[in-house]
C-alpha positions in Angstrom: 18.7 -72.0 45.0 15.5 -73.0 43.0 14.0 -70.4 40.6 10.5 -69.3 40.4 8.7 -70.4 37.2 5.4 -68.7 37.7 6.4 -65.2 36.5 7.6 -66.0 33.1 4.4 -67.8 32.0 2.4 -64.9 33.3 4.4 -62.5 31.3 4.2 -64.6 28.3 0.5 -65.0 28.6 0.2 -61.2 29.0 2.4 -60.6 25.8 0.4 -63.1 23.8 -2.9 -61.6 24.9 -1.4 -58.2 23.8 -0.3 -59.6 20.4 -3.6 -61.2 19.7 -5.7 -58.3 20.7 -3.6 -55.8 18.8 -3.5 -57.9 15.6 -7.3 -58.5 15.8 -7.9 -54.7 16.2 -5.7 -53.9 13.2 -7.5 -56.7 11.1 -10.9 -55.1 12.2 -10.1 -51.5 11.8 -8.1 -52.2 8.6 -11.3 -53.2 6.8 -11.9 -49.5 6.3 -9.1 -49.7 3.6 -11.3 -52.1 1.6 -14.6 -50.8 2.8 -16.4 -51.0 -0.6 -15.6 -54.7 -0.7 -17.0 -55.1 2.8 -20.2 -53.4 1.8 -20.6 -55.4 -1.3 -20.1 -58.6 0.5 -22.5 -57.7 3.2 -25.2 -56.8 0.6 -24.6 -60.2 -1.1 -24.8 -62.2 2.2 -28.1 -60.4 3.3 -29.9 -60.5 -0.1 -28.8 -63.9 -1.6 -29.7 -66.9 0.5 -27.6 -69.1 -1.6 -24.5 -67.1 -0.6 -25.4 -66.3 3.0 -23.3 -69.0 4.3 -20.2 -67.0 3.3 -20.9 -64.7 6.3 -19.3 -67.2 8.6 -16.3 -67.9 6.5 -14.2 -64.9 7.8 -14.8 -65.8 11.5 -13.8 -69.5 10.7 -10.7 -68.3 8.9 -9.8 -66.0 11.9 -10.0 -68.8 14.3 -7.9 -71.1 12.2 -5.3 -68.3 11.8 -5.0 -67.9 15.6 -4.8 -71.6 15.9 -1.9 -71.7 13.5 -0.4 -68.8 15.2 -0.5 -70.4 18.6 1.3 -73.5 17.3 4.2 -71.2 16.4 4.3 -69.7 20.0 2.7 -66.3 18.8 5.8 -65.3 16.9 5.9 -61.6 15.9 8.6 -61.8 13.2 6.2 -59.9 10.8 7.3 -58.4 7.5 6.7 -54.9 6.0 5.8 -56.6 2.8 2.5 -57.4 4.5 1.8 -53.7 4.8 2.8 -53.3 1.1 0.1 -56.1 0.3 -2.5 -54.2 2.4 -1.7 -50.9 0.8 -1.9 -52.5 -2.8 -5.3 -54.0 -1.9 -6.6 -50.7 -0.6 -5.4 -48.9 -3.8 -7.0 -51.7 -5.9 -10.3 -51.3 -4.2 -10.4 -47.6 -4.3 -9.7 -47.9 -8.1 -12.5 -50.6 -8.3 -14.9 -48.3 -6.5 -14.3 -45.4 -8.8 -14.6 -47.3 -12.2 -16.5 -50.1 -13.7 -14.7 -52.9 -15.2 -16.7 -56.0 -15.8 -15.9 -59.1 -18.0 -18.5 -61.5 -19.3 -17.8 -64.8 -21.1 -20.3 -66.2 -23.5 -22.9 -64.0 -21.7 -23.0 -66.8 -19.1 -20.2 -65.8 -16.7 -19.8 -62.5 -15.2 -16.8 -61.2 -13.4 -16.1 -57.7 -12.0 -12.4 -57.0 -11.6 -10.9 -57.5 -9.1 -13.3 -60.2 -7.8 -14.4 -59.9 -4.2 -13.0 -63.3 -3.1 -9.5 -62.3 -4.4 -9.7 -59.1 -2.4 -10.5 -61.2 0.7 -7.6 -63.6 0.1 -5.2 -60.7 -0.5 -6.3 -58.9 2.7 -6.0 -62.0 4.9 -2.4 -62.9 3.4 -1.3 -59.3 4.0 -2.5 -59.2 7.7 -0.9 -62.7 8.4 2.3 -61.6 6.7 2.4 -58.3 8.5 2.1 -59.7 12.0 3.3 -63.3 11.8 5.8 -63.3 8.9 6.4 -66.0 6.3 6.4 -68.8 8.9 2.8 -68.0 9.9 1.8 -67.4 6.2 3.0 -71.1 5.5 1.4 -72.4 8.6 -1.9 -70.6 7.9 -2.0 -71.3 4.1 -5.5 -73.1 4.5 -7.5 -70.3 6.3 -6.0 -67.7 4.0 -7.1 -69.4 0.9 -10.3 -70.5 2.3 -11.3 -66.7 2.4 -12.1 -67.4 -1.1 -15.3 -68.9 0.1 -16.8 -65.6 1.3 -18.8 -66.2 -1.9 -19.4 -70.0 -1.8 -20.8 -70.3 -5.3 -20.4 -68.2 -8.5 -23.2 -66.3 -9.9 -23.9 -68.6 -12.8 -24.1 -71.5 -10.4 -27.7 -70.6 -9.9 -28.7 -71.0 -13.5 -26.6 -73.9 -14.4 -27.0 -76.1 -11.2 -29.6 -74.5 -8.9 -32.5 -74.4 -11.3 -32.2 -78.0 -12.7 -32.0 -79.3 -9.2 -35.1 -77.3 -8.5 -37.1 -79.2 -11.1 -35.5 -82.5 -10.0 -36.7 -81.9 -6.5 -40.2 -81.1 -7.7 -40.1 -84.2 -9.8 -39.2 -86.4 -6.8 -41.8 -84.7 -4.7 -44.5 -85.1 -7.3 -43.6 -88.8 -7.9 -43.8 -89.5 -4.1 -47.2 -87.8 -3.9 -48.5 -90.0 -6.8 -47.2 -93.1 -5.0 -49.2 -92.1 -2.1 -52.3 -91.9 -4.4 -52.5 -88.1 -4.3 -53.3 -86.5 -7.6 -51.7 -82.9 -8.3 -52.2 -80.1 -10.7 -50.3 -80.1 -13.9 -48.0 -77.3 -12.9 -44.7 -79.1 -12.3 -43.4 -76.6 -9.8 -46.6 -76.2 -7.8 -47.8 -79.2 -6.0 -51.4 -78.2 -5.2 -53.2 -80.8 -3.1 -56.4 -78.6 -3.2 -57.1 -75.4 -5.1 -55.8 -73.5 -2.1 -53.6 -75.9 -0.2 -50.2 -76.9 -1.6 -46.5 -76.1 -1.9 -44.3 -74.2 -4.6 -40.9 -75.9 -5.1 -38.7 -72.8 -5.2 -35.1 -72.9 -6.0 -34.3 -72.7 -2.4 -36.1 -76.1 -1.8 -33.6 -78.1 -3.9 -31.1 -78.7 -0.9 -28.4 -76.5 -2.4 -28.0 -74.5 0.8 -27.7 -77.5 3.0 -25.4 -79.2 0.6 -23.1 -76.1 0.5 -23.1 -75.8 4.2 -22.1 -79.4 4.7 -19.6 -79.2 1.9 -17.8 -76.1 3.6 -18.0 -78.0 6.9 -16.3 -81.0 5.4 -13.5 -78.9 3.8 -12.7 -77.4 7.3 -13.1 -80.6 9.2 -10.9 -82.5 6.7 -8.3 -79.9 7.1 -8.4 -80.1 10.9 -8.4 -83.9 10.8 -5.5 -84.0 8.5 -7.0 -86.2 5.9 -5.0 -87.3 3.1 -6.2 -86.4 -0.4 -7.8 -89.8 -1.1 -9.9 -89.4 2.0 -10.3 -85.6 1.8 -12.0 -85.6 -1.7 -14.6 -88.5 -0.9 -15.4 -86.8 2.5 -16.2 -83.4 0.7 -18.3 -85.0 -2.1 -20.0 -87.3 0.4 -21.1 -84.4 2.5 -22.6 -82.5 -0.4 -24.5 -85.6 -1.5 -25.6 -86.1 1.9 -27.2 -82.7 1.9 -29.0 -83.4 -1.2 -30.1 -86.9 0.0 -31.6 -85.4 3.2 -33.4 -82.6 1.3 -35.1 -85.2 -0.9 -36.1 -87.1 2.3 -37.4 -83.5 3.7 -39.7 -83.1 0.7 -41.0 -86.6 0.8 -41.8 -86.2 4.6 -43.4 -82.8 3.8 -45.6 -84.4 1.1 -46.7 -86.9 3.9 -47.5 -84.0 6.2 -49.6 -82.3 3.5 -51.5 -85.5 2.8 -52.2 -86.0 6.5 -53.3 -82.3 6.9 -55.9 -82.5 4.0 -58.8 -83.1 6.4 -57.5 -80.9 9.1 -57.6 -77.2 8.3 -55.7 -76.3 11.5 -52.8 -78.4 10.4 -52.8 -76.7 7.0 -52.1 -73.4 8.6 -49.0 -74.7 10.2 -47.5 -76.2 7.0 -44.6 -73.6 7.0 -43.6 -74.3 10.6 -43.7 -78.1 9.9 -41.3 -77.5 6.9 -38.9 -75.7 9.3 -39.2 -78.3 12.0 -38.7 -81.3 9.5 -35.9 -79.6 7.8 -34.1 -78.6 11.0 -34.4 -82.1 12.4 -33.1 -83.7 9.2 -30.1 -81.3 8.9 -29.1 -82.1 12.6 -29.3 -85.8 11.6 -27.2 -85.2 8.5 -24.5 -83.4 10.7 -24.5 -86.3 13.2 -24.0 -88.8 10.3 -21.2 -86.6 8.8 -19.2 -86.2 12.0 -19.7 -89.9 13.1 -18.1 -90.9 9.8 -15.5 -88.2 9.9 -14.5 -89.3 13.4 -14.4 -92.9 12.4 -12.0 -91.9 9.6 -9.9 -89.8 12.0 -9.4 -92.7 14.3 -8.1 -95.0 11.4 -4.3 -94.7 11.5 -4.2 -95.5 7.8 -6.1 -92.4 6.9 -4.5 -89.7 9.1 -1.0 -88.2 9.4 0.6 -87.6 12.5 0.6 -83.9 13.5 4.0 -82.2 13.1 5.6 -81.6 16.5 5.5 -78.1 18.0 8.6 -76.1 16.8 11.1 -75.2 19.5 11.4 -71.6 20.1 14.9 -70.6 21.2 15.2 -68.1 24.0 15.1 -64.4 23.1 17.3 -61.8 24.7 15.7 -58.9 26.2 17.2 -56.5 23.7 15.9 -58.6 20.8 12.5 -58.9 22.4 12.3 -55.1 22.8 13.2 -54.6 19.0 10.5 -57.2 18.1 8.0 -55.3 20.3 8.9 -52.0 18.8 8.6 -53.4 15.2 5.2 -54.9 16.1 3.9 -51.5 17.4 5.2 -49.7 14.4 3.5 -52.0 12.0 0.2 -51.8 13.9 0.5 -48.1 13.9 1.1 -47.9 10.1 -2.1 -50.1 9.6 -4.2 -47.9 11.8 -2.9 -44.7 10.1 -3.8 -46.1 6.8 -7.2 -47.2 8.0 -7.7 -43.8 9.5 -7.0 -42.1 6.2 -9.5 -44.3 4.3 -11.9 -44.0 7.1 -12.1 -40.4 6.9 -12.7 -40.8 3.1 -15.6 -43.2 4.0 -17.1 -40.7 6.3 -16.8 -38.1 3.7 -18.5 -40.3 1.2 -21.2 -41.1 3.7 -21.9 -37.4 4.2 -22.0 -36.8 0.5 -24.3 -39.7 -0.1 -26.7 -38.6 2.7 -26.9 -35.1 1.3 -27.6 -36.6 -2.1 -30.4 -38.7 -0.8 -31.9 -35.8 1.2 -31.9 -33.6 -1.9 -32.9 -36.4 -4.3 -35.9 -35.4 -6.5 -37.4 -37.2 -9.6 -36.1 -36.1 -12.9 -38.4 -33.7 -14.7 -39.2 -35.1 -18.1 -40.5 -33.0 -21.1 -44.1 -33.3 -22.0 -43.3 -33.8 -25.6 -40.2 -35.2 -27.5 -41.0 -34.7 -31.3 -44.2 -36.5 -32.2 -44.1 -38.5 -28.9 -46.2 -37.3 -25.9 -45.6 -38.1 -22.1 -48.4 -40.5 -21.0 -47.3 -41.4 -17.6 -44.4 -41.1 -15.2 -43.2 -43.3 -12.2 -40.2 -43.8 -10.0 -38.2 -47.0 -9.5 -36.5 -47.4 -6.3 -34.3 -49.9 -4.5 -33.6 -50.0 -0.8 -35.1 -46.6 -0.5 -32.8 -45.1 -3.2 -34.2 -43.5 -6.4 -32.7 -45.7 -9.2 -34.6 -44.3 -12.1 -37.3 -41.6 -12.9 -39.3 -43.1 -15.8 -41.6 -41.7 -18.3 -43.5 -43.5 -21.1 -43.9 -41.7 -24.4 -46.4 -42.6 -27.1 -46.8 -41.7 -30.7 -50.3 -40.5 -31.9 -52.8 -43.0 -33.2 -53.0 -43.1 -36.9 -56.1 -44.5 -38.7 -57.0 -46.4 -35.5 -53.6 -48.0 -35.2 -51.9 -47.1 -31.8 -48.5 -45.5 -32.2 -45.2 -47.0 -30.7 -44.4 -46.5 -27.2 -40.8 -45.7 -25.8 -39.8 -45.6 -22.1 -37.3 -43.1 -21.0 -35.5 -43.5 -17.6 -33.2 -41.1 -16.0 -31.0 -42.0 -13.0 -30.4 -38.6 -11.3 -28.6 -39.9 -8.1 -27.1 -43.2 -8.8 -24.8 -45.0 -11.2 -26.6 -48.0 -12.7 -25.7 -50.5 -15.4 -28.7 -52.2 -16.7 -26.8 -55.0 -18.6 -24.8 -56.0 -15.6 -28.1 -56.2 -13.5 -29.6 -58.6 -16.2 -26.5 -60.7 -16.2 -26.4 -60.8 -12.4 -30.0 -62.1 -12.4 -29.0 -64.8 -14.9 -31.0 -63.1 -17.8 -29.1 -63.5 -21.0 -29.6 -61.1 -23.9 -30.8 -62.6 -27.2 -28.9 -59.9 -29.0 -26.3 -57.4 -28.0 -24.6 -54.6 -29.7 -23.9 -50.8 -30.1 -26.5 -48.3 -31.5 -25.6 -44.9 -32.8 -28.4 -42.5 -33.0 -28.5 -38.8 -34.1 -30.3 -36.5 -31.6 -31.0 -32.7 -31.5 -27.7 -32.2 -29.4 -25.6 -34.4 -31.6 -24.9 -38.3 -32.0 -25.1 -40.5 -28.9 -23.5 -43.9 -28.4 -25.7 -46.6 -26.7 -25.1 -50.0 -25.5 -28.2 -52.0 -26.5 -29.5 -55.6 -25.8 -32.7 -57.4 -26.5 -34.5 -59.6 -23.9 -37.3 -62.2 -24.2 -39.2 -63.3 -21.1 -41.9 -65.2 -22.9 -44.4 -62.4 -22.4 -42.7 -59.4 -23.9 -39.7 -58.9 -26.2 -37.9 -55.7 -25.5 -34.9 -53.6 -26.6 -32.9 -51.8 -23.8 -30.4 -49.2 -24.7 -28.3 -47.4 -22.1 -25.9 -44.5 -22.2 -24.2 -42.1 -19.8 -24.3 -38.2 -20.2 -21.0 -36.8 -19.1 -18.6 -34.0 -20.1 -20.9 -32.7 -22.9 -21.6 -36.0 -24.5 -23.7 -39.2 -24.1 -21.8 -42.4 -24.8 -21.4 -45.9 -23.4 -19.4 -48.7 -25.0 -19.4 -52.4 -24.7 -16.3 -54.2 -26.3 -17.9 -57.4 -27.7 -16.6 -60.4 -29.3 -18.4 -63.9 -29.9 -17.3 -65.1 -26.5 -16.1 -62.1 -24.3 -17.7 -58.8 -23.5 -15.8 -56.0 -21.5 -18.0 -53.4 -20.0 -16.0 -50.4 -18.6 -16.2 -46.7 -17.5 -13.6 -44.2 -16.6 -12.8 -43.2 -13.0 -14.5 -40.2 -11.7 -12.3 -39.1 -8.7 -8.7 -38.6 -8.2 -7.5 -39.0 -4.5 -9.4 -39.7 -1.2 -11.5 -36.8 0.0 -11.7 -35.3 -3.3 -15.3 -35.3 -4.8 -16.4 -34.6 -8.4 -18.0 -31.2 -9.2 -20.0 -33.1 -11.7 -21.3 -36.6 -12.1 -22.3 -38.9 -15.0 -26.1 -39.3 -15.5 -27.1 -42.7 -16.8 -30.0 -42.9 -19.2 -32.0 -46.0 -20.2 -34.6 -46.3 -23.0 -36.9 -49.2 -23.6 -39.0 -50.3 -26.5 -41.2 -53.3 -26.0 -43.3 -55.7 -28.2 -45.8 -58.4 -27.3 -44.5 -60.4 -30.2 -42.3 -63.1 -28.5 -42.1 -65.5 -31.5 -40.3 -63.3 -33.9 -36.5 -64.0 -33.8 -34.3 -61.4 -32.2 -32.3 -60.7 -35.3 -35.6 -59.6 -37.0 -37.2 -57.9 -34.0 -34.2 -55.9 -33.0 -34.0 -53.7 -36.2 -37.9 -52.9 -35.8 -37.4 -51.9 -32.1 -34.2 -49.9 -33.0 -36.0 -48.0 -35.7 -38.6 -46.8 -33.1 -35.9 -45.8 -30.8 -34.0 -43.9 -33.4 -37.1 -42.1 -34.6 -37.8 -41.0 -31.0 -34.1 -39.7 -30.3 -34.1 -37.6 -33.4 -36.0 -34.8 -31.5 -34.4 -35.6 -28.1 -31.9 -33.4 -26.4 -30.4 -35.7 -23.8 -27.8 -33.1 -22.6 -30.4 -30.6 -21.9 -32.5 -33.2 -20.1 -29.6 -34.3 -17.9 -28.1 -30.9 -17.3 -29.9 -30.1 -14.0 -28.5 -33.3 -12.4 -25.0 -33.1 -13.6 -23.6 -30.7 -11.0 -23.1 -31.8 -7.4 
C-alpha cells in the first residue's frame, strides 16, 4: 500500500519556520542585553559616513547564518554554552556601560574595552551556539567573524589613509582641470573656477566609501563563490582599487561638467545633483565590472572548489524530537527572560535620563573667583543635551596689559571625557600629563593636555568631582595611555544617589609658534593661579545629588 509523502514535508516546513522565527525573535529581543553597544553602533552609523556601511553588516550576517543553517537541515542541537556566552557578553557590556576604560597607543590609536566589533562577534557566536550547536557554529564561521565589520574601518584610518587620499584626489582633479586649460585658485583643496563657482574636495570625495563598499561586497562574494585564497585576495584588493579608480574618473568628469557649466548659470545651480548622478552611474558600472569578473572566475574550474554535499540527517524518533523541541523552547525562554531583565533596566535608565533632561539647568557660576571676574557665559549642547555650562573669567588689566583668561566648564548632566573626544576626532595632544593644583577646598588632580590647531594653542585640564574630592588620572607611558573611571552602579535597576560631575578648564594663547614644552608651564601657571581661590566642591555640590 503506497504511503502519502505530502504530510511530512508540510510538518517539516512548519517546524523549520517555527525554529527560524523563534531564533530570529530571540536574536532581536536579546539585543536588549547589550543595548549600550546597539546604541553606540547606531550613533556611529548615523553620524560617520565612513562607517555607515557597517549598518548592513548584521543583516548580511543574519542571512548567511540562515543559509548555513538550512544546509544542516535546521538542526536544533543547540548548546547551553551559548547561553553562557550571551550572559557573559551582557555582563561585560553592563560593566562597560558603568565604567570608562580606554587605551591609546602612541596617541594615534584609541580603543575602548571591550571594543564594539568584539561584542558583536561574541553575541553572534552565542546565538548560533545556543540554537544550532557546534555544527552550525563551524558551518557559519564566516558570518560570525564578519560581524567584526560592523565598524568597517578603525578610527585612525581617517587620519592615516582618508586625509592623504583627500589630497591625492584634489591633486588629480586639479591636474585634469589644468590639462583642460582651466586656471584655478591656489587653495589645493578648493577648486574654484570663478570666485563663487567651484568645488571643495572634502574627505568624503576621495572614494574611500565606494572602495570600502566594494571591498566588503568582494569579501562576501568571494566566500559565497568559494574562491581559494590565491583568488580571494586579488579579488578583494581589486575591488578596493576599482572603487578608487572610478572615483578619480568621477572627479575628472565633474571637472568637465564644471567647465561646461561656466557660461551657463542654470547648470551651475545643479552641480550637486550632477555629482550625485555621475557618482551613482559610475558606481553601478563598477559593480557591473566587479560581478562580471567574479562570475568569470567562478565559472573557471581551476579557481573554485566543489561545494560539500548536504549532510544526511538520520531519522529522529518522536521521543527524541520531543526532547529537542522542549530543549529549544527552554533555551529560547532563558534568552527572553534575560532580555526582559535587562529590558526593564533599559526602561528604567530611559525614565531616569528623561527626568534629568527635563530638569537640566545650566550650572550657576560664581561672579568672582579670586582676582578673576566672570565676563561671559554660554552653554555647549550636543543632540539637544547640555554638555557643558561655560564661563570665561578674566584677570584685571594692569598698566594697559590685559590679564589672563581662563574658561571653566561644568557638566551638570552628562559624563564627558575631553581627551577621548579629541582622540576620537584625530586631534593629537602636543603634550600630555598630570597637574596637581591647590584650591580653597584642598588639592585637585587634573588630567591635562595641550593642543595646537594653528590658530590657538591651548591647555585643557579635566577632573571629576565625586565623593568629596576632585580627581582624574591618566596612566601614561611613552607609548601607551590608559584612561579609566570606577563603576557607579551596582546591579540592574539600582541608581546612584549621587553622580560624578566633570569639570574642564581651558587656558588659551594666540602664540602658536612657541614649542609645547615651553608654552605648557606658562599656561599651567595661569591655571594654578586661578584654582588657588576656587572651591570646586562647593561649585559642583548642587549637581551631585540625583
